[in-house]
Structure formats: C-alpha cells, structure tokens
N, C-alpha and C positions, 0 to 999 in steps of 0.2 A: 569153385569157391569165390570167384569174382562176383558172380551174381548175388551171392549171399552178402558180400561186403557192400555192394551197391545198395541193396535193400536196407541194410542197417544205416548207411549214410543218409539215404533219403528220409528214413523214419526220424533220425536225429535232427536233420535240417528242418523238417516240417514242424517238429515239436518246439525247437528253439527258433522262433521267428523274431525275437526281439520284443521289447516291452510295448512298443506301439502296436504291433500285430496282435499280441496277446490281449491288449486292452480293447482292440476293435473286435476281437473274436469273443469277448466275454459275454455279450448279450446272447449270442447264438449258443454258447455252451450252457448258459443258465436257462435257456428256453424262453427268453423274454424279448425276442427279436421284434415281433410286431408291436409290442408295447413301446419299445424304444423308437421305432419308426413313427408310430402315431404321435408320440410326444414331440419329436423333432418337427413333424409336419404341423402340429398345432402351434408350436412356437413360431415357425416361419409364417404361418397365416396371421398370427397375432401381430407380429412385427410389421407385416405388410399392411394390415388394417390400420395400425398406429401411424405409419408413414402416410397412408392415404388420407386419414382424418386430419392430421396435423399439417399437411402440406398446404402452402399458400396457393390460392387459385391462379390458374394461368392467366397472364394478361391478354386481353383481347387483341387481335390483330388490328385490321382496319375495320371499323364498323361499316356495314353496307349503307350506301347512300340511297335513299328512296325505298322502293319495295323489296321484299325478299324474293329470291330467285324462284321459289315454289309458287308464288302468287302470279308471276308473269306468264303469259301464254306461250 
C-alpha cells in the first residue's frame, strides 16, 4: 500500500504546481508552444533592432596619423 500512496502523492504534487507553474504550462497545454516562442523571439529581435538604430555612435578612439595600416608595406 505504500507504493500506491506514493503514486497518489506524486500525482497530486505534479497537478498542483502553483499559479506560476500553471501559467508557464498553459501554452503547452493549449498546443500553442511554438507560436508563443516565435512571438517572444520576434519581440526580442524588434527590441534589439530598436536599440541598435537609436544608439548613439561610438566615439572614435585616436584617429590614425598619416596612412592607414593596410596601405603600408
């Protein structure tokens, strides 16, 4: 009977994982996991592009005096 009790406990514990766990499992239970992943990736890419477009340019270090290193022998 101990095994039967342990199985019931495990089943109950996995079902009641708390509201955060249930919210995170919702896309998988609804079958829209890839849609959610795609939306999150698209949002991340859009935010990254926004930061790159609106960022100020890097200030130059020291401008090379004379010719460029590629032109010298």
